[in-house]
N, C-alpha and C positions, 0 to 999 in steps of 0.2 A: 504494500500500500504506500502511496506517495502522500506525504503530509505537507510538503512545501516544495516549490520549484521556482527558480528564477534563472537568469542567464548563466550564473556561476554555481549556485548552491542547489542541491537536491537533498531533501530529507525524506527517508523512506524506512520501512520496516527492515530490521536486521536480517541478513541472509546467512546461511551456514558458511558460505565462502568468505564472509567478512571476518570470521574469527582468526583465520590464518593471516590475512592481510594486516589487520590491526596489530596482532601480536608481533609479527615480523617488523612492522614499522616502530613499535614501541621498544623492541629490543635494539633496533638500529639507533634509537635516540638514547640508549643507555639504561633503559628500565629493565628490571628483573620481572619478566612476564611469562605467562603460559597461556595457551589457548583455552584451558579449562574454564577460566572465568567467563569468557565469551560464549562458550558452549552452554554454560549454566544460564546466561541471559537469554540465549536463543531458546532453550527449553522452557524457561519461565514465560517468555513471550508466546510460545506455541501452546502452553497450558492455560494461558489467560491470566497468569499471576502478575505479568508486567506488560508494558508497552515498551519495546526495545527498538531504538531508532539508530540509524546511521546517517551521517551527513557525507555527501560527496561534494567535492570542490572540483569543478571542471572535469568531472568524470572519474576522479580518484577518491577512494575512501579517505576521509579526512577527520572524522570525529564520530562520537557516539554518546548516547544518553539513554537512561532507563527510568520509566515512571512506574512505581509500584502503588496501585490503588490500595488503600487500607493496609499499609505496610505493617509488618510484624517486628520491625527493628527500631531501635533508637528512641529518642525522647518522646515521640508521639506514637509509639507502637500500639497497634490495635485500636486507635482512636477514630478510625474512619477517614483519616487524612492521607493524602498521597505523599510518597517520598520520592525524591529524585536521587538516584543512586548511580554511581560509576559514570561520571560525566567527564569527557576528555576530548581535546582537540589535539591532533598530532602536531608537534612543534613546527614542522615545515609549512603547515597550513594556517598557523595562527595569524591574527591581525587582518583577517579578511571578513570578519563578521559572522563566522561559522558558529562560534560559541554562543553569541547572542541569539542567533536564529534557532539553534538547538534549544536554548532555554525558552524562547518564545513559544515554540511548538510544545515543549514539555509542560509549560505552565498552562497552555490552552487545553491540553489533554487532561491535566490534573483538575482543571476547572469543570470538567464534565463529571467528575466523581465527588468532589468536595470543595469547600470554600477556603481550604488552607492546604498549602503544600510546604513540605519541609525537606531539609537536607543536612547532612553532616559534612563539615569541611575540616580538613587536617590543619594542624597548627604550625607545622614547620614551614620554612621558607618556600618549599616547592609548591605550596598552595597559595602563595602570596597573591598571584593574579586572580585566582578564584575567589579568595576572601574579598578582594576589592570589588570584583564584579557582583558578587551577591549583595554586598552593601549598596552598591549603586542601583541594583534592581529592586531594592526595598526590603530585603530580608533582614530580620532582626534576631538577635540571640533569643533562645527559648527561655532562658532564665534558670536552667538546671545546672549550669556550669559545664566544666570540661568532662567529657566521657572518655573512657578507655575501653575499647571493645564494646560490649553490650551493657556496661555499667557506668554509673556516675563515678568519676574519680574522687577518691577520698581526700579530704583536705590534709595537707602536710605529708602525703605519701609520695614516694618517688615513682615516676612513670617514664618509660622510654618515649622520646619524641619521634615516634614513627607514624605510619599511616593510620594506626588504630587510635591515636590521640586526637579527638575531634571536639568541635563545638557545634551544636545543632542550632540551625536558624530556621525560621518559618516566615511565611508571607501569605497574606490573604489574596486569593484569586477569585475571579468571578465564577460562580457556580452556575452552569447552564441548567441545572435541575431546579434551581430556585425560581420562584414566580415573581 
Protein backbone atom coordinates (compact mmCIF):
# COMPACT_ATOMS: atom_id res chain seq x y z
CA UNK A 1 0.00 0.00 0.00
CA UNK A 2 1.23 3.50 -0.81
CA UNK A 3 0.71 6.11 1.92
CA UNK A 4 2.46 9.07 0.29
CA UNK A 5 4.12 9.90 -3.00
CA UNK A 6 5.72 12.97 -4.58
CA UNK A 7 8.50 13.47 -7.14
CA UNK A 8 11.22 12.24 -4.77
CA UNK A 9 9.66 10.45 -1.79
CA UNK A 10 7.44 7.36 -1.73
CA UNK A 11 6.13 5.92 1.55
CA UNK A 12 4.75 2.41 1.35
CA UNK A 13 4.18 -0.75 3.34
CA UNK A 14 7.38 -2.61 4.21
CA UNK A 15 8.29 -5.59 2.00
CA UNK A 16 10.27 -8.73 2.83
CA UNK A 17 13.10 -7.58 0.53
CA UNK A 18 13.48 -4.33 2.52
CA UNK A 19 14.93 -6.16 5.55
CA UNK A 20 18.18 -7.06 3.79
CA UNK A 21 18.53 -3.65 2.10
CA UNK A 22 18.04 -1.68 5.32
CA UNK A 23 20.30 -4.00 7.31
CA UNK A 24 23.13 -3.84 4.76
CA UNK A 25 22.90 -0.02 4.60
CA UNK A 26 22.96 0.31 8.39
CA UNK A 27 25.96 -1.99 8.67
CA UNK A 28 27.71 0.10 6.00
CA UNK A 29 27.19 3.21 8.14
CA UNK A 30 28.77 1.46 11.14
CA UNK A 31 25.73 0.17 13.02
CA UNK A 32 25.63 -3.26 14.65
CA UNK A 33 22.51 -4.60 12.94
CA UNK A 34 20.78 -7.84 11.95
CA UNK A 35 17.85 -8.52 9.64
CA UNK A 36 15.92 -10.16 12.50
CA UNK A 37 14.53 -6.82 13.75
CA UNK A 38 13.08 -6.00 10.35
CA UNK A 39 11.64 -9.48 9.87
CA UNK A 40 9.86 -9.01 13.22
CA UNK A 41 8.39 -5.69 12.00
CA UNK A 42 7.29 -7.37 8.74
CA UNK A 43 5.59 -10.16 10.75
CA UNK A 44 3.92 -7.62 13.06
CA UNK A 45 2.67 -5.73 10.00
CA UNK A 46 1.34 -8.92 8.39
CA UNK A 47 -0.47 -9.95 11.60
CA UNK A 48 -2.04 -6.52 12.08
CA UNK A 49 -0.06 -5.66 15.24
CA UNK A 50 1.69 -2.79 13.48
CA UNK A 51 1.68 -0.58 10.43
CA UNK A 52 5.25 -0.82 9.17
CA UNK A 53 6.39 1.63 6.54
CA UNK A 54 9.40 2.21 4.34
CA UNK A 55 10.38 5.44 2.62
CA UNK A 56 12.03 5.42 -0.76
CA UNK A 57 14.00 8.41 -1.99
CA UNK A 58 14.31 8.57 -5.77
CA UNK A 59 13.65 4.82 -5.91
CA UNK A 60 16.09 3.79 -3.15
CA UNK A 61 15.08 2.49 0.29
CA UNK A 62 15.94 5.39 2.58
CA UNK A 63 14.07 5.04 5.88
CA UNK A 64 11.45 3.25 7.94
CA UNK A 65 8.94 3.73 10.75
CA UNK A 66 6.44 1.56 12.61
CA UNK A 67 3.15 2.44 14.30
CA UNK A 68 1.82 0.08 16.96
CA UNK A 69 -1.84 0.77 17.80
CA UNK A 70 -2.47 0.14 21.50
CA UNK A 71 1.16 -0.66 22.17
CA UNK A 72 2.10 -3.02 24.98
CA UNK A 73 5.46 -1.36 25.72
CA UNK A 74 6.70 1.73 27.47
CA UNK A 75 5.19 4.57 29.42
CA UNK A 76 1.70 4.26 27.91
CA UNK A 77 1.55 0.46 27.53
CA UNK A 78 -1.97 -0.93 27.07
CA UNK A 79 -3.49 2.56 27.31
CA UNK A 80 -5.08 2.51 23.87
CA UNK A 81 -2.45 4.94 22.55
CA UNK A 82 -0.31 4.34 19.49
CA UNK A 83 3.46 4.06 19.78
CA UNK A 84 5.95 4.98 17.09
CA UNK A 85 8.74 2.41 17.22
CA UNK A 86 12.00 1.94 15.39
CA UNK A 87 12.14 5.07 13.22
CA UNK A 88 15.21 5.79 11.12
CA UNK A 89 16.52 7.45 8.00
CA UNK A 90 19.74 6.11 6.48
CA UNK A 91 22.53 8.65 6.87
CA UNK A 92 23.15 9.16 3.15
CA UNK A 93 19.49 10.17 2.67
CA UNK A 94 19.15 12.59 5.56
CA UNK A 95 18.27 16.28 5.09
CA UNK A 96 15.82 15.60 2.25
CA UNK A 97 12.61 15.77 4.33
CA UNK A 98 12.24 11.99 4.51
CA UNK A 99 12.10 11.81 8.31
CA UNK A 100 9.52 14.58 8.52
CA UNK A 101 7.35 12.92 5.88
CA UNK A 102 7.61 9.53 7.64
CA UNK A 103 6.53 11.19 10.90
CA UNK A 104 3.65 13.00 9.12
CA UNK A 105 2.34 9.70 7.77
CA UNK A 106 2.88 7.84 11.08
CA UNK A 107 1.02 10.53 13.04
CA UNK A 108 -1.84 10.47 10.53
CA UNK A 109 -2.10 6.70 10.89
CA UNK A 110 -1.95 6.98 14.70
CA UNK A 111 -4.80 9.50 14.60
CA UNK A 112 -7.01 6.82 13.08
CA UNK A 113 -6.66 4.77 16.29
CA UNK A 114 -6.22 7.21 19.17
CA UNK A 115 -5.92 10.86 20.12
CA UNK A 116 -2.38 10.41 21.48
CA UNK A 117 0.79 8.98 20.02
CA UNK A 118 3.96 8.31 21.98
CA UNK A 119 7.55 7.23 21.45
CA UNK A 120 10.72 6.55 23.37
CA UNK A 121 13.91 8.33 22.38
CA UNK A 122 17.42 7.38 23.45
CA UNK A 123 19.43 9.75 25.58
CA UNK A 124 22.90 9.41 24.08
CA UNK A 125 24.23 11.80 21.42
CA UNK A 126 23.35 9.43 18.58
CA UNK A 127 19.72 10.42 19.17
CA UNK A 128 20.40 14.18 19.24
CA UNK A 129 18.73 14.99 15.93
CA UNK A 130 15.72 12.82 16.80
CA UNK A 131 15.39 14.53 20.21
CA UNK A 132 15.32 17.95 18.54
CA UNK A 133 12.88 16.83 15.84
CA UNK A 134 10.39 15.40 18.35
CA UNK A 135 10.42 18.63 20.37
CA UNK A 136 9.92 20.71 17.22
CA UNK A 137 6.96 18.49 16.30
CA UNK A 138 5.29 19.15 19.65
CA UNK A 139 6.16 16.01 21.60
CA UNK A 140 6.52 16.51 25.35
CA UNK A 141 8.04 14.27 28.04
CA UNK A 142 5.46 11.98 29.63
CA UNK A 143 6.58 12.81 33.19
CA UNK A 144 7.67 9.34 34.29
CA UNK A 145 11.35 10.15 33.94
CA UNK A 146 14.02 8.02 32.33
CA UNK A 147 13.33 4.39 31.49
CA UNK A 148 15.78 1.54 31.08
CA UNK A 149 14.31 -1.25 29.00
CA UNK A 150 10.75 -1.82 30.16
CA UNK A 151 11.02 -0.17 33.58
CA UNK A 152 11.30 3.32 35.01
CA UNK A 153 14.93 3.90 36.01
CA UNK A 154 15.42 4.03 39.76
CA UNK A 155 16.80 7.30 41.16
CA UNK A 156 20.50 7.24 42.09
CA UNK A 157 21.13 3.91 40.34
CA UNK A 158 23.75 3.53 37.61
CA UNK A 159 22.59 2.67 34.08
CA UNK A 160 24.41 2.14 30.81
CA UNK A 161 23.84 4.99 28.36
CA UNK A 162 22.90 2.65 25.53
CA UNK A 163 19.85 2.35 23.25
CA UNK A 164 17.74 0.99 26.15
CA UNK A 165 18.04 4.21 28.19
CA UNK A 166 15.11 6.32 26.94
CA UNK A 167 12.75 9.15 27.73
CA UNK A 168 9.15 8.79 26.59
CA UNK A 169 7.37 11.63 24.81
CA UNK A 170 3.76 11.98 23.73
CA UNK A 171 1.71 14.21 21.46
CA UNK A 172 -1.98 14.73 20.86
CA UNK A 173 -3.01 13.89 17.32
CA UNK A 174 -6.35 14.35 15.65
CA UNK A 175 -8.41 11.20 16.05
CA UNK A 176 -10.42 10.41 12.93
CA UNK A 177 -12.81 8.31 15.04
CA UNK A 178 -13.91 11.31 17.14
CA UNK A 179 -17.00 13.20 16.13
